NUDRENNU-634051 format. One record per residue (C-alpha): residue in one letter; x, y, z. Coordinates in pm, whole numbers, padded with zeros to 5 digits, always signed. Example, Ala and Ser with C-alpha at 12.3 -4.5 7.8 and 13.67 -1.06 7.14 Angstrom:
BEGIN
A+01230-00450+00780;S+01367-00106+00714;
end
This chain:
BEGIN
M+10228+06208+17981;H+10360+05959+17719;Q+10557+05677+17900;R+10571+05328+17741;M+10780+05013+17813;C+10831+04698+17599;W+11033+04394+17627;L+11247+04369+17299;S+11548+04163+17182;K+11880+04324+17225;S+11990+04525+16924;D+12290+04287+16892;G+12056+04020+16738;S+12046+03788+17035;E+11726+03643+17131;E+11770+03779+17494;K+11491+04040+17568;I+11563+04347+17761;L+11342+04645+17869;Y+11296+04933+17625;L+11134+05273+17714;Q+10964+05533+17504;T+10917+05863+17659;G+10742+06059+17388;P+10517+06003+17083;N+10789+06094+16829;E+11081+05920+17034;P+11228+05592+16946;W+11240+05287+17170;R+11562+05298+17380;P+11711+05038+17602;Y+11638+05123+17968;T+12016+05167+18032;A+12011+05464+17794;C+11768+05633+18033;P+11937+05669+18360;Q+11684+05902+18491;Y+11439+05609+18505;A+11667+05311+18535;E+11700+05103+18855;P+12007+04879+18920;D+11934+04524+18806;H+11873+04257+19071;Q+12170+04038+19093;I+11983+03714+19020;Q+12151+03466+18770;G+11926+03452+18463;G+11715+03737+18563;S+11569+03972+18309;K+11765+04295+18228;G+11546+04572+18341;W+11319+04384+18577;A+11374+04632+18871;T+11323+04925+18633;F+11001+04760+18515;Q+10861+04719+18852;K+10933+05074+18931;L+10788+05217+18629;L+10474+04998+18624;K+10395+05123+18977;A+10445+05487+18850;G+10172+05424+18582;W+10382+05351+18276;T+10215+05146+18007;L+10339+04803+17886;I+10319+04755+17515;P+10322+04391+17382;S+10644+04308+17200;A+10443+04211+16894;R+10302+04571+16881;A+10618+04772+16926;K+10665+04860+16575;E+10303+05041+16586;F+10442+05269+16852;S+10786+05345+16686;P+10824+05670+16490;L+10938+05649+16122;G+11310+05660+16104;G+11354+05549+16473;V+11700+05408+16558;R+11526+05078+16688;S+11490+04808+16406;W+11348+04473+16408;
end
């Protein structure tokens, strides 16, 4: 099954990175919060990464982590995610 994760800057243009998920080869990257079937509640740690609990869960489940610099290579043409 096609299951990838990547830490990307939020779509609002800030430099803060959050976890994005891709569940199919022709699917765009989506914030983990847009995937409630996979998302875990965030840890209540000040300054903690958004999506860290989800990342830990999905990594244990066998999801693949894609380096942020290579995310475009795994994005379908016309995907909603832009860089």
